[in-house]
TIVO-2410 file (N, C-alpha, C; in nm, 3 decimals):
# residues 145
REC num residu      c1      c2      c3 atome chaine
REC   1      X   4.455  -3.771   1.619     N      A
REC   1      X   4.432  -3.894   1.545    CA      A
REC   1      X   4.502  -4.009   1.615     C      A
REC   2      X   4.433  -4.121   1.623     N      A
REC   2      X   4.491  -4.241   1.684    CA      A
REC   2      X   4.499  -4.357   1.587     C      A
REC   3      X   4.402  -4.365   1.496     N      A
REC   3      X   4.393  -4.482   1.409    CA      A
REC   3      X   4.405  -4.441   1.263     C      A
REC   4      X   4.452  -4.536   1.185     N      A
REC   4      X   4.466  -4.520   1.041    CA      A
REC   4      X   4.377  -4.626   0.977     C      A
REC   5      X   4.289  -4.584   0.889     N      A
REC   5      X   4.201  -4.677   0.817    CA      A
REC   5      X   4.258  -4.701   0.678     C      A
REC   6      X   4.270  -4.827   0.640     N      A
REC   6      X   4.316  -4.855   0.505    CA      A
REC   6      X   4.202  -4.829   0.406     C      A
REC   7      X   4.233  -4.834   0.280     N      A
REC   7      X   4.136  -4.801   0.177    CA      A
REC   7      X   4.017  -4.897   0.176     C      A
REC   8      X   4.042  -5.024   0.203     N      A
REC   8      X   3.931  -5.120   0.205    CA      A
REC   8      X   3.830  -5.085   0.312     C      A
REC   9      X   3.878  -5.046   0.430     N      A
REC   9      X   3.789  -5.003   0.538    CA      A
REC   9      X   3.708  -4.882   0.494     C      A
REC  10      X   3.777  -4.782   0.438     N      A
REC  10      X   3.707  -4.661   0.395    CA      A
REC  10      X   3.609  -4.689   0.282     C      A
REC  11      X   3.647  -4.775   0.191     N      A
REC  11      X   3.558  -4.810   0.080    CA      A
REC  11      X   3.429  -4.874   0.134     C      A
REC  12      X   3.442  -4.955   0.237     N      A
REC  12      X   3.324  -5.017   0.298    CA      A
REC  12      X   3.237  -4.915   0.371     C      A
REC  13      X   3.297  -4.805   0.415     N      A
REC  13      X   3.218  -4.698   0.477    CA      A
REC  13      X   3.137  -4.620   0.374     C      A
REC  14      X   3.195  -4.601   0.257     N      A
REC  14      X   3.135  -4.511   0.160    CA      A
REC  14      X   3.058  -4.580   0.049     C      A
REC  15      X   3.064  -4.713   0.041     N      A
REC  15      X   2.979  -4.791  -0.050    CA      A
REC  15      X   2.937  -4.916   0.023     C      A
REC  16      X   2.824  -4.969  -0.013     N      A
REC  16      X   2.774  -5.090   0.052    CA      A
REC  16      X   2.847  -5.213   0.002     C      A
REC  17      X   2.898  -5.293   0.096     N      A
REC  17      X   2.955  -5.423   0.065    CA      A
REC  17      X   2.941  -5.510   0.189     C      A
REC  18      X   2.998  -5.628   0.187     N      A
REC  18      X   2.981  -5.722   0.298    CA      A
REC  18      X   3.044  -5.674   0.428     C      A
REC  19      X   3.139  -5.579   0.420     N      A
REC  19      X   3.205  -5.528   0.541    CA      A
REC  19      X   3.140  -5.401   0.596     C      A
REC  20      X   3.046  -5.343   0.524     N      A
REC  20      X   2.988  -5.215   0.564    CA      A
REC  20      X   2.930  -5.217   0.706     C      A
REC  21      X   2.854  -5.319   0.745     N      A
REC  21      X   2.799  -5.316   0.882    CA      A
REC  21      X   2.909  -5.311   0.990     C      A
REC  22      X   3.018  -5.385   0.969     N      A
REC  22      X   3.126  -5.384   1.068    CA      A
REC  22      X   3.203  -5.252   1.067     C      A
REC  23      X   3.220  -5.194   0.948     N      A
REC  23      X   3.288  -5.064   0.939    CA      A
REC  23      X   3.204  -4.956   1.009     C      A
REC  24      X   3.074  -4.958   0.984     N      A
REC  24      X   2.985  -4.859   1.046    CA      A
REC  24      X   2.983  -4.876   1.198     C      A
REC  25      X   2.979  -5.001   1.245     N      A
REC  25      X   2.980  -5.026   1.389    CA      A
REC  25      X   3.109  -4.974   1.452     C      A
REC  26      X   3.221  -4.996   1.386     N      A
REC  26      X   3.349  -4.947   1.439    CA      A
REC  26      X   3.351  -4.795   1.445     C      A
REC  27      X   3.297  -4.730   1.344     N      A
REC  27      X   3.299  -4.584   1.340    CA      A
REC  27      X   3.217  -4.522   1.453     C      A
REC  28      X   3.118  -4.594   1.504     N      A
REC  28      X   3.038  -4.542   1.616    CA      A
REC  28      X   3.119  -4.525   1.743     C      A
REC  29      X   3.229  -4.601   1.755     N      A
REC  29      X   3.312  -4.591   1.875    CA      A
REC  29      X   3.454  -4.542   1.845     C      A
REC  30      X   3.476  -4.498   1.723     N      A
REC  30      X   3.609  -4.456   1.680    CA      A
REC  30      X   3.639  -4.313   1.720     C      A
REC  31      X   3.758  -4.291   1.774     N      A
REC  31      X   3.805  -4.155   1.798    CA      A
REC  31      X   3.835  -4.093   1.661     C      A
REC  32      X   3.782  -3.975   1.639     N      A
REC  32      X   3.798  -3.908   1.510    CA      A
REC  32      X   3.889  -3.787   1.527     C      A
REC  33      X   3.949  -3.741   1.420     N      A
REC  33      X   3.932  -3.783   1.282    CA      A
REC  33      X   4.025  -3.898   1.245     C      A
REC  34      X   3.996  -3.957   1.130     N      A
REC  34      X   4.086  -4.052   1.067    CA      A
REC  34      X   4.167  -3.976   0.963     C      A
REC  35      X   4.296  -4.007   0.947     N      A
REC  35      X   4.375  -3.937   0.847    CA      A
REC  35      X   4.332  -3.975   0.706     C      A
REC  36      X   4.345  -3.879   0.617     N      A
REC  36      X   4.316  -3.899   0.475    CA      A
REC  36      X   4.439  -3.848   0.400     C      A
REC  37      X   4.516  -3.942   0.346     N      A
REC  37      X   4.644  -3.909   0.283    CA      A
REC  37      X   4.630  -3.909   0.131     C      A
REC  38      X   4.738  -3.874   0.063     N      A
REC  38      X   4.742  -3.881  -0.084    CA      A
REC  38      X   4.716  -4.024  -0.131     C      A
REC  39      X   4.760  -4.122  -0.052     N      A
REC  39      X   4.738  -4.261  -0.089    CA      A
REC  39      X   4.589  -4.296  -0.083     C      A
REC  40      X   4.521  -4.250   0.021     N      A
REC  40      X   4.376  -4.269   0.028    CA      A
REC  40      X   4.308  -4.201  -0.089     C      A
REC  41      X   4.348  -4.078  -0.116     N      A
REC  41      X   4.285  -4.001  -0.224    CA      A
REC  41      X   4.289  -4.080  -0.354     C      A
REC  42      X   4.406  -4.127  -0.390     N      A
REC  42      X   4.420  -4.203  -0.516    CA      A
REC  42      X   4.349  -4.337  -0.509     C      A
REC  43      X   4.381  -4.415  -0.407     N      A
REC  43      X   4.332  -4.553  -0.403    CA      A
REC  43      X   4.182  -4.561  -0.380     C      A
REC  44      X   4.127  -4.476  -0.296     N      A
REC  44      X   3.983  -4.480  -0.269    CA      A
REC  44      X   3.903  -4.437  -0.392     C      A
REC  45      X   3.944  -4.331  -0.455     N      A
REC  45      X   3.873  -4.288  -0.577    CA      A
REC  45      X   3.884  -4.395  -0.686     C      A
REC  46      X   4.002  -4.454  -0.701     N      A
REC  46      X   4.019  -4.559  -0.801    CA      A
REC  46      X   3.934  -4.681  -0.767     C      A
REC  47      X   3.927  -4.715  -0.639     N      A
REC  47      X   3.846  -4.830  -0.596    CA      A
REC  47      X   3.698  -4.807  -0.628     C      A
REC  48      X   3.651  -4.686  -0.608     N      A
REC  48      X   3.511  -4.655  -0.641    CA      A
REC  48      X   3.487  -4.666  -0.791     C      A
REC  49      X   3.581  -4.617  -0.869     N      A
REC  49      X   3.568  -4.628  -1.015    CA      A
REC  49      X   3.575  -4.773  -1.060     C      A
REC  50      X   3.657  -4.852  -0.994     N      A
REC  50      X   3.666  -4.995  -1.026    CA      A
REC  50      X   3.535  -5.065  -0.994     C      A
REC  51      X   3.470  -5.024  -0.886     N      A
REC  51      X   3.340  -5.084  -0.853    CA      A
REC  51      X   3.236  -5.051  -0.959     C      A
REC  52      X   3.245  -4.934  -1.019     N      A
REC  52      X   3.156  -4.901  -1.131    CA      A
REC  52      X   3.187  -4.995  -1.248     C      A
REC  53      X   3.314  -5.009  -1.281     N      A
REC  53      X   3.355  -5.098  -1.390    CA      A
REC  53      X   3.302  -5.239  -1.369     C      A
REC  54      X   3.310  -5.288  -1.246     N      A
REC  54      X   3.265  -5.425  -1.216    CA      A
REC  54      X   3.114  -5.438  -1.207     C      A
REC  55      X   3.042  -5.327  -1.212     N      A
REC  55      X   2.896  -5.331  -1.201    CA      A
REC  55      X   2.848  -5.344  -1.058     C      A
REC  56      X   2.934  -5.318  -0.961     N      A
REC  56      X   2.895  -5.329  -0.820    CA      A
REC  56      X   2.820  -5.206  -0.772     C      A
REC  57      X   2.849  -5.091  -0.831     N      A
REC  57      X   2.778  -4.967  -0.802    CA      A
REC  57      X   2.758  -4.892  -0.933     C      A
REC  58      X   2.669  -4.795  -0.929     N      A
REC  58      X   2.645  -4.711  -1.048    CA      A
REC  58      X   2.733  -4.586  -1.041     C      A
REC  59      X   2.739  -4.516  -1.151     N      A
REC  59      X   2.815  -4.390  -1.152    CA      A
REC  59      X   2.755  -4.291  -1.054     C      A
REC  60      X   2.621  -4.289  -1.041     N      A
REC  60      X   2.562  -4.196  -0.944    CA      A
REC  60      X   2.593  -4.236  -0.801     C      A
REC  61      X   2.603  -4.367  -0.773     N      A
REC  61      X   2.644  -4.410  -0.639    CA      A
REC  61      X   2.790  -4.371  -0.612     C      A
REC  62      X   2.874  -4.383  -0.716     N      A
REC  62      X   3.014  -4.339  -0.703    CA      A
REC  62      X   3.019  -4.192  -0.669     C      A
REC  63      X   2.942  -4.111  -0.741     N      A
REC  63      X   2.941  -3.967  -0.716    CA      A
REC  63      X   2.892  -3.936  -0.575     C      A
REC  64      X   2.790  -4.008  -0.531     N      A
REC  64      X   2.738  -3.987  -0.395    CA      A
REC  64      X   2.846  -4.022  -0.292     C      A
REC  65      X   2.919  -4.130  -0.316     N      A
REC  65      X   3.027  -4.170  -0.225    CA      A
REC  65      X   3.137  -4.064  -0.222     C      A
REC  66      X   3.175  -4.013  -0.338     N      A
REC  66      X   3.278  -3.908  -0.345    CA      A
REC  66      X   3.232  -3.783  -0.270     C      A
REC  67      X   3.103  -3.750  -0.281     N      A
REC  67      X   3.050  -3.635  -0.209    CA      A
REC  67      X   3.048  -3.658  -0.058     C      A
REC  68      X   3.019  -3.781  -0.015     N      A
REC  68      X   3.023  -3.812   0.128    CA      A
REC  68      X   3.165  -3.798   0.183     C      A
REC  69      X   3.263  -3.840   0.105     N      A
REC  69      X   3.404  -3.827   0.147    CA      A
REC  69      X   3.437  -3.679   0.165     C      A
REC  70      X   3.398  -3.596   0.068     N      A
REC  70      X   3.423  -3.452   0.080    CA      A
REC  70      X   3.353  -3.393   0.202     C      A
REC  71      X   3.230  -3.436   0.227     N      A
REC  71      X   3.155  -3.387   0.343    CA      A
REC  71      X   3.224  -3.429   0.473     C      A
REC  72      X   3.277  -3.551   0.476     N      A
REC  72      X   3.345  -3.598   0.597    CA      A
REC  72      X   3.480  -3.529   0.616     C      A
REC  73      X   3.545  -3.489   0.507     N      A
REC  73      X   3.666  -3.409   0.519    CA      A
REC  73      X   3.632  -3.271   0.576     C      A
REC  74      X   3.524  -3.213   0.528     N      A
REC  74      X   3.482  -3.081   0.577    CA      A
REC  74      X   3.430  -3.089   0.721     C      A
REC  75      X   3.368  -3.203   0.755     N      A
REC  75      X   3.306  -3.218   0.886    CA      A
REC  75      X   3.395  -3.273   0.995     C      A
REC  76      X   3.519  -3.308   0.962     N      A
REC  76      X   3.611  -3.355   1.065    CA      A
REC  76      X   3.611  -3.504   1.092     C      A
REC  77      X   3.537  -3.581   1.014     N      A
REC  77      X   3.544  -3.726   1.028    CA      A
REC  77      X   3.678  -3.775   0.973     C      A
REC  78      X   3.717  -3.716   0.862     N      A
REC  78      X   3.848  -3.740   0.800    CA      A
REC  78      X   3.928  -3.610   0.809     C      A
REC  79      X   4.058  -3.623   0.822     N      A
REC  79      X   4.144  -3.505   0.825    CA      A
REC  79      X   4.258  -3.525   0.727     C      A
REC  80      X   4.281  -3.424   0.644     N      A
REC  80      X   4.391  -3.430   0.549    CA      A
REC  80      X   4.523  -3.447   0.624     C      A
REC  81      X   4.600  -3.545   0.582     N      A
REC  81      X   4.730  -3.572   0.644    CA      A
REC  81      X   4.833  -3.583   0.532     C      A
REC  82      X   4.948  -3.525   0.553     N      A
REC  82      X   5.051  -3.521   0.449    CA      A
REC  82      X   5.183  -3.579   0.496     C      A
REC  83      X   5.187  -3.709   0.523     N      A
REC  83      X   5.316  -3.768   0.561    CA      A
REC  83      X   5.413  -3.757   0.444     C      A
REC  84      X   5.538  -3.733   0.476     N      A
REC  84      X   5.639  -3.714   0.371    CA      A
REC  84      X   5.656  -3.842   0.289     C      A
REC  85      X   5.650  -3.828   0.159     N      A
REC  85      X   5.663  -3.943   0.069    CA      A
REC  85      X   5.796  -4.015   0.091     C      A
REC  86      X   5.903  -3.941   0.108     N      A
REC  86      X   6.034  -4.004   0.128    CA      A
REC  86      X   6.035  -4.089   0.254     C      A
REC  87      X   5.972  -4.040   0.360     N      A
REC  87      X   5.967  -4.115   0.486    CA      A
REC  87      X   5.881  -4.241   0.470     C      A
REC  88      X   5.771  -4.228   0.398     N      A
REC  88      X   5.685  -4.345   0.373    CA      A
REC  88      X   5.762  -4.449   0.292     C      A
REC  89      X   5.831  -4.406   0.188     N      A
REC  89      X   5.905  -4.500   0.103    CA      A
REC  89      X   6.016  -4.570   0.181     C      A
REC  90      X   6.085  -4.497   0.265     N      A
REC  90      X   6.191  -4.557   0.346    CA      A
REC  90      X   6.132  -4.661   0.441     C      A
REC  91      X   6.024  -4.625   0.507     N      A
REC  91      X   5.958  -4.716   0.600    CA      A
REC  91      X   5.898  -4.836   0.526     C      A
REC  92      X   5.839  -4.812   0.410     N      A
REC  92      X   5.780  -4.921   0.331    CA      A
REC  92      X   5.887  -5.021   0.288     C      A
REC  93      X   6.002  -4.972   0.247     N      A
REC  93      X   6.110  -5.063   0.207    CA      A
REC  93      X   6.157  -5.145   0.327     C      A
REC  94      X   6.167  -5.081   0.443     N      A
REC  94      X   6.208  -5.153   0.564    CA      A
REC  94      X   6.106  -5.262   0.598     C      A
REC  95      X   5.979  -5.227   0.594     N      A
REC  95      X   5.873  -5.325   0.625    CA      A
REC  95      X   5.872  -5.439   0.524     C      A
REC  96      X   5.886  -5.405   0.397     N      A
REC  96      X   5.888  -5.507   0.293    CA      A
REC  96      X   6.003  -5.604   0.314     C      A
REC  97      X   6.122  -5.550   0.341     N      A
REC  97      X   6.240  -5.635   0.360    CA      A
REC  97      X   6.223  -5.727   0.482     C      A
REC  98      X   6.159  -5.675   0.584     N      A
REC  98      X   6.142  -5.755   0.706    CA      A
REC  98      X   6.029  -5.856   0.700     C      A
REC  99      X   5.921  -5.824   0.626     N      A
REC  99      X   5.799  -5.903   0.644    CA      A
REC  99      X   5.732  -5.961   0.520     C      A
REC 100      X   5.756  -5.906   0.401     N      A
REC 100      X   5.679  -5.951   0.285    CA      A
REC 100      X   5.700  -6.098   0.253     C      A
REC 101      X   5.821  -6.147   0.265     N      A
REC 101      X   5.847  -6.287   0.230    CA      A
REC 101      X   5.781  -6.385   0.326     C      A
REC 102      X   5.752  -6.341   0.447     N      A
REC 102      X   5.685  -6.432   0.541    CA      A
REC 102      X   5.535  -6.407   0.551     C      A
REC 103      X   5.490  -6.283   0.524     N      A
REC 103      X   5.349  -6.252   0.539    CA      A
REC 103      X   5.273  -6.243   0.407     C      A
REC 104      X   5.345  -6.227   0.295     N      A
REC 104      X   5.280  -6.218   0.165    CA      A
REC 104      X   5.205  -6.088   0.143     C      A
REC 105      X   5.256  -5.978   0.197     N      A
REC 105      X   5.188  -5.850   0.183    CA      A
REC 105      X   5.212  -5.788   0.047     C      A
REC 106      X   5.110  -5.715   0.000     N      A
REC 106      X   5.117  -5.644  -0.128    CA      A
REC 106      X   5.168  -5.502  -0.104     C      A
REC 107      X   5.215  -5.439  -0.209     N      A
REC 107      X   5.270  -5.304  -0.198    CA      A
REC 107      X   5.173  -5.204  -0.133     C      A
REC 108      X   5.045  -5.199  -0.175     N      A
REC 108      X   4.955  -5.102  -0.109    CA      A
REC 108      X   4.942  -5.129   0.041     C      A
REC 109      X   4.942  -5.256   0.081     N      A
REC 109      X   4.935  -5.290   0.224    CA      A
REC 109      X   5.055  -5.232   0.298     C      A
REC 110      X   5.172  -5.252   0.239     N      A
REC 110      X   5.296  -5.205   0.300    CA      A
REC 110      X   5.295  -5.052   0.307     C      A
REC 111      X   5.248  -4.986   0.202     N      A
REC 111      X   5.243  -4.840   0.201    CA      A
REC 111      X   5.149  -4.786   0.309     C      A
REC 112      X   5.034  -4.848   0.327     N      A
REC 112      X   4.940  -4.801   0.430    CA      A
REC 112      X   4.999  -4.818   0.570     C      A
REC 113      X   5.059  -4.932   0.597     N      A
REC 113      X   5.119  -4.952   0.729    CA      A
REC 113      X   5.234  -4.853   0.749     C      A
REC 114      X   5.314  -4.833   0.647     N      A
REC 114      X   5.424  -4.736   0.656    CA      A
REC 114      X   5.370  -4.596   0.684     C      A
REC 115      X   5.263  -4.557   0.617     N      A
REC 115      X   5.204  -4.425   0.639    CA      A
REC 115      X   5.154  -4.411   0.783     C      A
REC 116      X   5.089  -4.515   0.834     N      A
REC 116      X   5.042  -4.511   0.973    CA      A
REC 116      X   5.158  -4.492   1.070     C      A
REC 117      X   5.266  -4.564   1.045     N      A
REC 117      X   5.384  -4.552   1.132    CA      A
REC 117      X   5.447  -4.413   1.121     C      A
REC 118      X   5.462  -4.362   1.000     N      A
REC 118      X   5.521  -4.229   0.980    CA      A
REC 118      X   5.435  -4.122   1.048     C      A
REC 119      X   5.304  -4.139   1.046     N      A
REC 119      X   5.215  -4.044   1.111    CA      A
REC 119      X   5.213  -4.060   1.264     C      A
REC 120      X   5.279  -4.164   1.314     N      A
REC 120      X   5.286  -4.186   1.458    CA      A
REC 120      X   5.158  -4.240   1.518     C      A
REC 121      X   5.078  -4.309   1.438     N      A
REC 121      X   4.952  -4.363   1.486    CA      A
REC 121      X   4.973  -4.499   1.552     C      A
REC 122      X   4.874  -4.543   1.627     N      A
REC 122      X   4.888  -4.664   1.707    CA      A
REC 122      X   4.806  -4.782   1.657     C      A
REC 123      X   4.713  -4.757   1.565     N      A
REC 123      X   4.617  -4.861   1.527    CA      A
REC 123      X   4.588  -4.854   1.378     C      A
REC 124      X   4.566  -4.971   1.318     N      A
REC 124      X   4.528  -4.980   1.177    CA      A
REC 124      X   4.393  -5.049   1.167     C      A
REC 125      X   4.301  -4.987   1.096     N      A
REC 125      X   4.169  -5.045   1.073    CA      A
REC 125      X   4.168  -5.107   0.934     C      A
REC 126      X   4.152  -5.238   0.928     N      A
REC 126      X   4.154  -5.309   0.801    CA      A
REC 126      X   4.073  -5.437   0.811     C      A
REC 127      X   4.021  -5.483   0.698     N      A
REC 127      X   3.957  -5.613   0.690    CA      A
REC 127      X   4.052  -5.715   0.627     C      A
REC 128      X   4.170  -5.673   0.589     N      A
REC 128      X   4.268  -5.757   0.521    CA      A
REC 128      X   4.357  -5.828   0.623     C      A
REC 129      X   4.352  -5.960   0.627     N      A
REC 129      X   4.426  -6.037   0.728    CA      A
REC 129      X   4.577  -6.020   0.715     C      A
REC 130      X   4.628  -6.017   0.594     N      A
REC 130      X   4.773  -6.001   0.577    CA      A
REC 130      X   4.820  -5.862   0.618     C      A
REC 131      X   4.741  -5.763   0.583     N      A
REC 131      X   4.778  -5.627   0.623    CA      A
REC 131      X   4.770  -5.613   0.775     C      A
REC 132      X   4.671  -5.674   0.837     N      A
REC 132      X   4.661  -5.672   0.983    CA      A
REC 132      X   4.782  -5.741   1.046     C      A
REC 133      X   4.826  -5.851   0.987     N      A
REC 133      X   4.944  -5.921   1.039    CA      A
REC 133      X   5.068  -5.833   1.028     C      A
REC 134      X   5.081  -5.762   0.916     N      A
REC 134      X   5.194  -5.670   0.900    CA      A
REC 134      X   5.186  -5.558   1.003     C      A
REC 135      X   5.068  -5.503   1.023     N      A
REC 135      X   5.052  -5.397   1.122    CA      A
REC 135      X   5.096  -5.445   1.261     C      A
REC 136      X   5.050  -5.564   1.297     N      A
REC 136      X   5.085  -5.618   1.429    CA      A
REC 136      X   5.236  -5.643   1.440     C      A
REC 137      X   5.295  -5.697   1.333     N      A
REC 137      X   5.439  -5.722   1.332    CA      A
REC 137      X   5.520  -5.592   1.341     C      A
REC 138      X   5.455  -5.481   1.305     N      A
REC 138      X   5.521  -5.350   1.306    CA      A
REC 138      X   5.493  -5.272   1.434     C      A
REC 139      X   5.419  -5.333   1.525     N      A
REC 139      X   5.391  -5.267   1.653    CA      A
REC 139      X   5.260  -5.192   1.660     C      A
REC 140      X   5.178  -5.200   1.555     N      A
REC 140      X   5.048  -5.135   1.558    CA      A
REC 140      X   4.942  -5.233   1.610     C      A
REC 141      X   4.837  -5.179   1.669     N      A
REC 141      X   4.721  -5.261   1.700    CA      A
REC 141      X   4.640  -5.274   1.570     C      A
REC 142      X   4.586  -5.390   1.546     N      A
REC 142      X   4.501  -5.414   1.429    CA      A
REC 142      X   4.386  -5.502   1.478     C      A
REC 143      X   4.282  -5.438   1.530     N      A
REC 143      X   4.171  -5.516   1.587    CA      A
REC 143      X   4.100  -5.598   1.481     C      A
REC 144      X   4.046  -5.710   1.523     N      A
REC 144      X   3.963  -5.790   1.433    CA      A
REC 144      X   3.832  -5.716   1.418     C      A
REC 145      X   3.798  -5.684   1.296     N      A
REC 145      X   3.677  -5.605   1.271    CA      A
REC 145      X   3.564  -5.692   1.222     C      A
***
């Protein structure tokens, strides 16, 4: 694994939104697998349910997306990764103390960047400008997608 995709990137892969074409284009040249952590599991499933609540997708589209995620886990597009929670929390606190007041990052952004760093990855895939700025400030590559 080389890159870490945040939940927004993954959500755009598994449901149609304005970022889906760019996410799909990136995946065509992406070294696989991408890690799938406990944070992805919770946040991605919740994001899909939130899209149902907002009327952006139907319950059957949510179910289809959840099934695609399972298929990609089985097929090696995504790989289960279990970074230690204590290490993520320590790194997240360090990142927050160093950068949140200047970059305006939210807790989930900080947690994703911390997880990427704990996993020893080099790149963060995100459509979020503040999270990309945090990734870059932390030594990760964060390409403009």
